[in-house]
MILOBA-627645 format. One line per field, with one value per residue (C-alpha): residue in one letter; x, y, z. Coordinates in nm, 4 decimals. Example, Ala and Ser with C-alpha at 12.3 -4.5 7.8 and 13.67 -1.06 7.14 Angstrom:
REM residues 2
resn c(A / S) $
x c(1.2300 / 1.3670) $
y c(-0.4500 / -0.1060) $
z c(0.7800 / 0.7140) $
END
This chain:
REM residues 391
resn c(X / X / X / X / X / X / X / X / X / X / X / X / X / X / X / X / X / X / X / X / X / X / X / X / X / X / X / X / X / X / X / X / X / X / X / X / X / X / X / X / X / X / X / X / X / X / X / X / X / X / X / X / X / X / X / X / X / X / X / X / X / X / X / X / X / X / X / X / X / X / X / X / X / X / X / X / X / X / X / X / X / X / X / X / X / X / X / X / X / X / X / X / X / X / X / X / X / X / X / X / X / X / X / X / X / X / X / X / X / X / X / X / X / X / X / X / X / X / X / X / X / X / X / X / X / X / X / X / X / X / X / X / X / X / X / X / X / X / X / X / X / X / X / X / X / X / X / X / X / X / X / X / X / X / X / X / X / X / X / X / X / X / X / X / X / X / X / X / X / X / X / X / X / X / X / X / X / X / X / X / X / X / X / X / X / X / X / X / X / X / X / X / X / X / X / X / X / X / X / X / X / X / X / X / X / X / X / X / X / X / X / X / X / X / X / X / X / X / X / X / X / X / X / X / X / X / X / X / X / X / X / X / X / X / X / X / X / X / X / X / X / X / X / X / X / X / X / X / X / X / X / X / X / X / X / X / X / X / X / X / X / X / X / X / X / X / X / X / X / X / X / X / X / X / X / X / X / X / X / X / X / X / X / X / X / X / X / X / X / X / X / X / X / X / X / X / X / X / X / X / X / X / X / X / X / X / X / X / X / X / X / X / X / X / X / X / X / X / X / X / X / X / X / X / X / X / X / X / X / X / X / X / X / X / X / X / X / X / X / X / X / X / X / X / X / X / X / X / X / X / X / X / X / X / X / X / X / X / X / X / X / X / X / X / X / X / X / X / X / X / X / X / X / X / X / X / X / X / X / X / X / X / X / X / X / X / X / X / X / X / X) $
x c(2.2691 / 2.4382 / 2.6855 / 2.7703 / 2.7868 / 3.0543 / 3.2479 / 3.2717 / 3.3899 / 3.6596 / 3.7663 / 3.7611 / 3.9573 / 4.2483 / 4.3075 / 4.6164 / 4.5428 / 4.6374 / 4.5714 / 4.2922 / 4.1616 / 3.9056 / 3.5885 / 3.4687 / 3.1682 / 2.9483 / 2.9687 / 2.8796 / 2.5345 / 2.6024 / 2.8056 / 2.5712 / 2.2645 / 2.5093 / 2.5396 / 2.1846 / 2.1065 / 2.2734 / 2.1823 / 1.9443 / 1.9424 / 2.2498 / 2.4987 / 2.5391 / 2.2961 / 2.0323 / 2.2543 / 2.5802 / 2.6725 / 2.9339 / 3.2119 / 3.4430 / 3.4262 / 3.7436 / 3.7727 / 4.0474 / 4.0728 / 4.1311 / 3.9413 / 3.6483 / 3.5871 / 3.6229 / 3.4618 / 3.5511 / 3.3077 / 3.4263 / 3.1025 / 3.0838 / 2.8613 / 2.7701 / 3.1190 / 3.3330 / 3.4298 / 3.4041 / 3.4486 / 3.2433 / 3.4128 / 3.2095 / 3.3365 / 3.1839 / 3.2213 / 2.9486 / 2.9766 / 2.8593 / 2.5931 / 2.7711 / 2.7929 / 2.9098 / 2.9906 / 3.3528 / 3.4394 / 3.2150 / 3.3300 / 3.0067 / 2.7797 / 2.4372 / 2.3771 / 2.3910 / 2.2760 / 2.5986 / 2.9069 / 3.2401 / 3.4982 / 3.6303 / 3.3215 / 3.0613 / 2.7576 / 2.4344 / 2.4083 / 2.0638 / 2.1052 / 1.9112 / 2.1494 / 2.4517 / 2.2705 / 2.1958 / 2.5893 / 2.6735 / 2.4357 / 2.5495 / 2.9198 / 2.8222 / 2.6615 / 2.9713 / 3.1978 / 2.9567 / 2.9615 / 3.3201 / 3.3893 / 3.5369 / 3.2175 / 2.9927 / 2.6828 / 2.3379 / 2.0775 / 1.8567 / 1.9597 / 1.8318 / 2.0253 / 1.8981 / 2.1455 / 2.4349 / 2.7302 / 3.0385 / 3.3481 / 3.5891 / 3.9324 / 4.2412 / 3.9502 / 3.5875 / 3.4902 / 3.1527 / 2.9809 / 2.6806 / 2.4520 / 2.2893 / 2.0325 / 2.1364 / 1.9643 / 1.7785 / 2.1154 / 2.2467 / 2.5801 / 2.7956 / 3.0450 / 3.2848 / 3.4194 / 3.7188 / 3.6656 / 3.9343 / 3.7489 / 4.0506 / 4.2114 / 3.8899 / 3.9397 / 3.7290 / 3.8224 / 3.6537 / 3.8264 / 3.5612 / 3.2842 / 3.0892 / 2.8101 / 2.7526 / 2.7834 / 2.5917 / 2.5659 / 2.7497 / 2.9517 / 3.3015 / 3.4702 / 3.5103 / 3.1362 / 2.7728 / 2.5436 / 2.1370 / 1.9652 / 1.6729 / 1.6353 / 1.3714 / 1.5218 / 1.8570 / 1.6283 / 1.4628 / 1.8036 / 1.9287 / 1.6817 / 1.6593 / 2.0252 / 1.9123 / 1.6323 / 1.8747 / 2.1341 / 1.8503 / 1.7424 / 2.1040 / 2.1244 / 2.3814 / 2.1783 / 1.8737 / 1.6541 / 1.3052 / 1.0065 / 1.1882 / 1.1179 / 1.4190 / 1.4007 / 1.7005 / 1.9590 / 2.3019 / 2.5872 / 2.9615 / 3.2290 / 3.5248 / 3.7411 / 3.3534 / 3.0384 / 2.9360 / 2.5398 / 2.4444 / 2.0689 / 1.9047 / 1.6004 / 1.3570 / 1.2351 / 0.9831 / 1.0688 / 1.4369 / 1.6734 / 1.9524 / 2.2473 / 2.3761 / 2.6515 / 2.6902 / 3.0139 / 2.9539 / 3.2242 / 3.0965 / 3.3938 / 3.3939 / 3.0031 / 3.0277 / 2.8432 / 2.9534 / 2.8274 / 3.0561 / 2.8242 / 2.5440 / 2.4215 / 2.0600 / 2.1667 / 2.1602 / 1.8221 / 1.6019 / 1.2613 / 1.2768 / 1.4308 / 1.6370 / 1.4162 / 1.1029 / 0.8420 / 0.7209 / 0.4624 / 0.5684 / 0.4061 / 0.2397 / 0.3130 / 0.7369 / 0.8516 / 0.9842 / 0.6025 / 0.4813 / 0.7235 / 0.6661 / 0.2828 / 0.2957 / 0.5077 / 0.2640 / -0.0428 / 0.1658 / 0.1657 / -0.2161 / -0.2880 / -0.0513 / -0.3226 / -0.6837 / -0.8819 / -0.9956 / -1.0082 / -0.9112 / -0.6143 / -0.6642 / -0.5771 / -0.5430 / -0.8582 / -0.7496 / -0.4199 / -0.5123 / -0.1428 / 0.1968 / 0.5077 / 0.8882 / 1.1807 / 1.5229 / 1.7646 / 2.0541 / 1.8410 / 1.4938 / 1.1855 / 0.8395 / 0.4881 / 0.1505 / -0.1758 / -0.4183 / -0.7582 / -0.8286 / -1.0886 / -1.0980 / -0.9739 / -1.0530 / -0.7131 / -0.6982 / -0.5154 / -0.2003 / 0.1747 / 0.0970 / -0.0137 / 0.2528 / 0.3343 / 0.0343 / -0.1191 / -0.4745 / -0.2550 / -0.2087 / -0.5581 / -0.8766 / -1.1350 / -1.3868 / -1.7448 / -1.9256 / -1.8089 / -1.9641 / -1.7182 / -1.6410 / -1.2967 / -1.0432 / -0.7683 / -0.3948 / -0.0446 / 0.2681 / 0.6092 / 0.9248 / 1.2895 / 1.5224 / 1.8933 / 2.1370 / 2.1988 / 1.8596 / 1.7298 / 1.3985 / 1.1841 / 0.8877 / 0.9517 / 0.5948 / 0.2412 / -0.0937 / -0.4334 / -0.4620 / -0.5997 / -0.6971 / -0.7255) $
y c(-0.7194 / -0.4244 / -0.6577 / -0.7619 / -0.3750 / -0.2910 / -0.6033 / -0.5366 / -0.1878 / -0.2996 / -0.5552 / -0.3108 / -0.0450 / -0.2701 / -0.1749 / -0.2233 / -0.3894 / -0.1546 / 0.2081 / 0.3624 / 0.4882 / 0.7358 / 0.6051 / 0.7548 / 1.0040 / 0.7799 / 0.4888 / 0.7031 / 0.6078 / 0.2324 / 0.3410 / 0.5739 / 0.3648 / 0.0887 / 0.4376 / 0.5719 / 0.1744 / 0.2481 / 0.5826 / 0.5850 / 0.9530 / 0.9421 / 0.9129 / 1.2416 / 1.5562 / 1.6565 / 1.9171 / 1.7180 / 1.6571 / 1.3632 / 1.5457 / 1.2325 / 0.8017 / 0.6382 / 0.2570 / 0.0203 / -0.3215 / -0.5329 / -0.8336 / -0.7209 / -0.3785 / -0.0528 / 0.2460 / 0.5904 / 0.8957 / 1.2193 / 1.4593 / 1.8712 / 1.9593 / 2.3337 / 2.4845 / 2.1427 / 1.8430 / 1.5111 / 1.1198 / 0.8234 / 0.4599 / 0.1826 / -0.2011 / -0.4273 / -0.7974 / -0.8567 / -1.2389 / -1.2328 / -0.9645 / -0.7674 / -0.4049 / -0.1878 / 0.1677 / 0.1272 / 0.5327 / 0.8535 / 1.1983 / 1.3393 / 1.2393 / 1.4599 / 1.6855 / 1.5072 / 1.1678 / 1.0657 / 1.0815 / 1.2768 / 1.0435 / 0.7898 / 0.8336 / 0.5104 / 0.5558 / 0.3520 / 0.0874 / 0.1332 / -0.0689 / -0.4006 / -0.5760 / -0.4625 / -0.5761 / -0.8902 / -0.9295 / -0.8180 / -1.0519 / -1.3684 / -1.2528 / -1.2180 / -1.5996 / -1.7215 / -1.6295 / -1.8037 / -2.1251 / -2.0869 / -2.1128 / -1.7765 / -1.6265 / -1.7723 / -1.5896 / -1.7330 / -1.8666 / -1.6097 / -1.2452 / -0.9605 / -0.7158 / -0.3701 / -0.1623 / -0.1944 / 0.0721 / 0.0705 / 0.2835 / 0.3370 / 0.2763 / 0.1142 / -0.1955 / -0.1897 / -0.1606 / -0.3222 / -0.2472 / -0.4656 / -0.3619 / -0.6675 / -0.7455 / -1.0672 / -1.1764 / -0.8855 / -0.7154 / -0.4542 / -0.5372 / -0.4608 / -0.6458 / -0.5035 / -0.6922 / -0.5669 / -0.6265 / -0.5994 / -0.7082 / -0.7104 / -0.9913 / -1.1486 / -1.1637 / -1.0759 / -1.0430 / -0.9750 / -0.6575 / -0.5956 / -0.7963 / -0.6756 / -0.9983 / -1.2578 / -1.5779 / -1.8718 / -1.9336 / -2.2729 / -2.3614 / -2.3731 / -2.6242 / -2.9511 / -2.9273 / -3.0084 / -2.7302 / -2.8391 / -2.6839 / -2.5019 / -2.2885 / -2.4291 / -2.3391 / -2.5156 / -2.8058 / -2.8570 / -2.8140 / -3.1007 / -3.3207 / -3.3041 / -3.3914 / -3.7420 / -3.7859 / -3.7317 / -3.9745 / -4.2437 / -4.1620 / -4.1846 / -4.5238 / -4.3984 / -4.5282 / -4.7759 / -4.6821 / -4.8160 / -4.5861 / -4.2962 / -4.0006 / -3.7264 / -3.6057 / -3.3729 / -3.2384 / -3.1083 / -2.9627 / -2.9810 / -2.7246 / -2.9306 / -2.9274 / -2.8906 / -2.9741 / -3.2865 / -3.2946 / -3.5609 / -3.6892 / -3.8677 / -4.0915 / -4.2802 / -4.5889 / -4.8341 / -4.8423 / -4.7520 / -4.4587 / -4.4430 / -4.2422 / -4.1119 / -3.8348 / -3.6832 / -3.4953 / -3.2512 / -3.0667 / -2.7727 / -2.6418 / -3.0121 / -3.0277 / -3.3709 / -3.5449 / -3.8848 / -4.0973 / -4.1542 / -4.3273 / -4.5185 / -4.6833 / -4.7248 / -4.9961 / -5.2110 / -5.1572 / -5.2271 / -5.3401 / -5.5293 / -5.8562 / -5.9627 / -6.1909 / -6.0871 / -5.8112 / -5.5496 / -5.2585 / -4.9226 / -4.5829 / -4.5756 / -4.2302 / -4.2880 / -4.2170 / -4.5450 / -4.7039 / -4.4342 / -4.5260 / -4.9072 / -4.8685 / -4.6318 / -4.8704 / -5.1275 / -4.9282 / -4.8837 / -5.2287 / -5.2850 / -5.0288 / -5.2183 / -5.4785 / -5.3620 / -5.2324 / -4.9140 / -4.5437 / -4.3992 / -4.4689 / -4.7682 / -4.6032 / -4.6959 / -4.6243 / -4.8005 / -4.9017 / -5.2202 / -5.3285 / -5.1790 / -5.3749 / -5.3696 / -5.6131 / -5.5598 / -5.7743 / -5.6597 / -5.3756 / -5.3272 / -5.5219 / -5.3711 / -5.5215 / -5.3610 / -5.5081 / -5.2543 / -5.2156 / -4.9949 / -4.8339 / -4.5727 / -4.2275 / -3.9071 / -3.9068 / -4.0706 / -4.4034 / -4.2838 / -4.2043 / -3.8709 / -3.9937 / -4.2789 / -4.2971 / -4.1834 / -4.3151 / -4.1551 / -3.8602 / -3.7238 / -3.8824 / -3.8596 / -4.1496 / -4.1018 / -4.0341 / -4.1022 / -4.4508 / -4.7258 / -5.0437 / -5.3028 / -5.2557 / -5.4868 / -5.5958 / -5.6378 / -5.6939 / -5.5520 / -5.6074 / -5.4083 / -5.4632 / -5.1146 / -5.2007 / -5.0873 / -4.8177 / -4.6889 / -4.8170 / -5.0150 / -5.3003 / -5.4706 / -5.8243 / -5.9252 / -5.8131 / -5.9669 / -5.9898 / -6.1037 / -6.4233 / -6.3748 / -6.0372) $
z c(-4.4043 / -4.1688 / -4.0534 / -4.4128 / -4.5216 / -4.2441 / -4.3081 / -4.6550 / -4.6267 / -4.3284 / -4.5915 / -4.8970 / -4.6837 / -4.6428 / -4.2498 / -4.0946 / -3.7360 / -3.5082 / -3.6778 / -3.7290 / -4.1041 / -4.2278 / -4.3676 / -4.6972 / -4.6405 / -4.9054 / -4.6761 / -4.3766 / -4.3648 / -4.2303 / -3.9408 / -3.8178 / -3.8264 / -3.6080 / -3.3878 / -3.3674 / -3.2662 / -2.9496 / -2.8779 / -2.5869 / -2.5980 / -2.3411 / -2.6003 / -2.7374 / -2.7561 / -3.0701 / -3.2062 / -3.2985 / -3.6292 / -3.7345 / -3.8915 / -3.9186 / -3.8966 / -3.8495 / -3.7965 / -3.6445 / -3.6698 / -3.3658 / -3.2409 / -3.4633 / -3.5388 / -3.3543 / -3.5098 / -3.3593 / -3.4507 / -3.4186 / -3.3522 / -3.3186 / -3.0377 / -3.0315 / -2.9505 / -2.8885 / -3.0549 / -2.9096 / -2.9917 / -2.9354 / -2.9860 / -3.0687 / -3.0928 / -3.3213 / -3.3600 / -3.6805 / -3.6875 / -3.2820 / -3.4119 / -3.1145 / -3.0744 / -2.7652 / -2.6738 / -2.5280 / -2.5053 / -2.5100 / -2.4639 / -2.6252 / -2.3028 / -2.3204 / -2.0400 / -1.6459 / -1.7679 / -1.7883 / -1.5583 / -1.6827 / -1.8173 / -1.5861 / -1.3710 / -1.3390 / -1.5681 / -1.5575 / -1.8343 / -2.0059 / -2.3236 / -2.2958 / -2.4845 / -2.2266 / -1.9705 / -2.0484 / -2.1692 / -1.8484 / -1.6639 / -1.8475 / -1.7422 / -1.3558 / -1.4488 / -1.5974 / -1.3189 / -1.0917 / -1.3148 / -1.3237 / -0.9318 / -0.9547 / -0.7531 / -0.5159 / -0.4172 / -0.2722 / -0.4780 / -0.4613 / -0.5523 / -0.7522 / -0.9631 / -0.9032 / -1.1331 / -1.3364 / -1.4131 / -1.6293 / -1.5982 / -1.8832 / -1.7852 / -1.9620 / -2.0365 / -1.8465 / -1.4569 / -1.4245 / -1.1018 / -1.0168 / -0.7485 / -0.5981 / -0.3361 / -0.1400 / 0.1699 / 0.1677 / 0.2089 / -0.0786 / -0.2084 / -0.4908 / -0.7106 / -0.9496 / -1.2518 / -1.4385 / -1.8351 / -2.0917 / -2.3984 / -2.6147 / -2.4332 / -2.3356 / -1.9779 / -1.6571 / -1.2981 / -0.9913 / -0.8081 / -0.5420 / -0.3834 / -0.0355 / -0.1260 / 0.1481 / 0.0046 / -0.0044 / 0.3656 / 0.4899 / 0.7743 / 0.7574 / 0.5764 / 0.7859 / 0.9545 / 0.7985 / 0.7817 / 0.7837 / 0.4887 / 0.5217 / 0.2483 / 0.0001 / -0.3154 / -0.2301 / -0.0822 / -0.4293 / -0.6327 / -0.4142 / -0.4580 / -0.8179 / -0.8039 / -0.6223 / -0.8928 / -1.1638 / -1.0004 / -0.9974 / -1.3867 / -1.5068 / -1.2996 / -1.0570 / -0.7678 / -0.7469 / -0.4606 / -0.2959 / -0.2321 / -0.0150 / 0.1776 / 0.2215 / 0.5703 / 0.5983 / 0.3606 / 0.4942 / 0.2935 / 0.3906 / 0.1629 / 0.0838 / -0.2597 / -0.3846 / -0.1962 / -0.0075 / 0.0189 / 0.2611 / 0.2173 / 0.5026 / 0.3855 / 0.5287 / 0.3516 / 0.5283 / 0.8757 / 0.8099 / 0.7829 / 0.5500 / 0.4121 / 0.1272 / 0.0173 / -0.2931 / -0.3720 / -0.6135 / -0.8282 / -0.9822 / -1.2269 / -1.3838 / -1.3732 / -1.2179 / -0.9114 / -0.7409 / -0.4739 / -0.2069 / 0.0463 / 0.0295 / 0.3214 / 0.1541 / -0.0604 / 0.2680 / 0.3335 / 0.0419 / 0.1425 / -0.1943 / -0.1795 / -0.4827 / -0.6880 / -0.5503 / -0.6502 / -0.4277 / -0.4412 / -0.6444 / -0.7035 / -1.0420 / -1.0869 / -1.0716 / -1.4272 / -1.5129 / -1.3984 / -1.6298 / -1.9397 / -1.8967 / -1.8966 / -2.2243 / -2.4071 / -2.3009 / -2.4314 / -2.7304 / -2.8152 / -2.7042 / -2.9713 / -3.2324 / -3.1824 / -3.1475 / -3.4208 / -3.2831 / -3.4226 / -3.0689 / -2.8575 / -2.5931 / -2.2433 / -1.8702 / -1.6899 / -1.3941 / -1.2536 / -1.0474 / -0.9360 / -1.0323 / -0.8721 / -0.9462 / -0.8689 / -0.8178 / -1.0478 / -1.2418 / -1.3443 / -1.2653 / -1.3471 / -1.3769 / -1.3701 / -1.4137 / -1.4327 / -1.5978 / -1.7430 / -2.0612 / -2.2270 / -2.5269 / -2.5180 / -2.6814 / -2.8894 / -3.2057 / -3.2503 / -3.4642 / -3.4643 / -3.2924 / -2.9641 / -2.9251 / -2.5567 / -2.4391 / -2.1472 / -1.9457 / -1.8168 / -2.1705 / -2.3065 / -2.1427 / -2.1104 / -2.4150 / -2.2490 / -2.5448 / -2.5660 / -2.3453 / -2.3203 / -2.1141 / -1.9783 / -2.0886 / -1.8238 / -1.9450 / -1.7657 / -1.9274 / -1.7535 / -1.8661 / -1.8306 / -1.7462 / -1.7604 / -1.5435 / -1.8682 / -1.8060 / -2.1422 / -2.1247 / -2.3320 / -2.2918 / -2.2321 / -2.1733 / -2.2922 / -2.2602 / -2.1209 / -1.7815 / -1.6756 / -1.3302 / -1.1478) $
END
């Protein structure tokens, strides 16, 4: 409602972009409410009285408040974009007491909305490749300084080291640029050499990348263990994975370009060392997401056939196998028993992980087989479902 009133006032005044126009006193209450919402006790003193309000159309609206504080007059300028629910103080000559620096000096940002905005700005600079920081850092304090635009100073702790970054922000041009940075970047070797990763957060991140490439069908791997991860700074980043599969060791290199949000596999020696032979089934971890997905689809088919109030789920996995084809076949042999979940659409896809077995029902387990096919594009379908003949 507030944004609507302010926008309506702007339109009714017929302002010309670039010029200031007086706001009729009858409409001051709306603008005063906006300013009071920003006042954390440091914008102006308690004895300050508004004597004039002006507005200026820019990329949004500048609102200039003239205040009479004791024996002096001063101004506060607020920049507002009603369509983004955005309000920010861009100039303040009425700072109360010694809580703010004199004009031209830095003052601490305490408004949570502004803090969030500036934290997002810093994150965007990282995402766009304009700034490279270590994975783990903390923001201790943010200050701002009104110049021909705004200097935003971030006080950080990176690798137990205090440092600062200053971003020059010109809000009317929507531009940000880093003018000072004494923070250490992520510690890697110089371009051309590989560096063994030891930071657990980085290792977890890179393991997730490899898992995502598997899920997207960009790489098909047998059961493996990551024994080492190395990184190399190029025009982007090379991530080298050393894997063990069975009694073999192999390497995968992923090329990451953060500013285009793309990752591609450039080297894969693991494809030559698959334990599975094309056409043969081999054991697979039952906790693998694709196996669980196949199991859930099989249980959906069973529950559509049986006359049970409670959903039937797996009580025992007898065997789980996979077969490399032009895609992947999965075959699971398992026993089923009633669970505590109702047999309804709300329990679609649920296994014993989601629905515990019903301890109040004493039934003989029934044994079933399900086979699923997963295409190279990642879609899965049930190719066979039936009771097991021999276990």
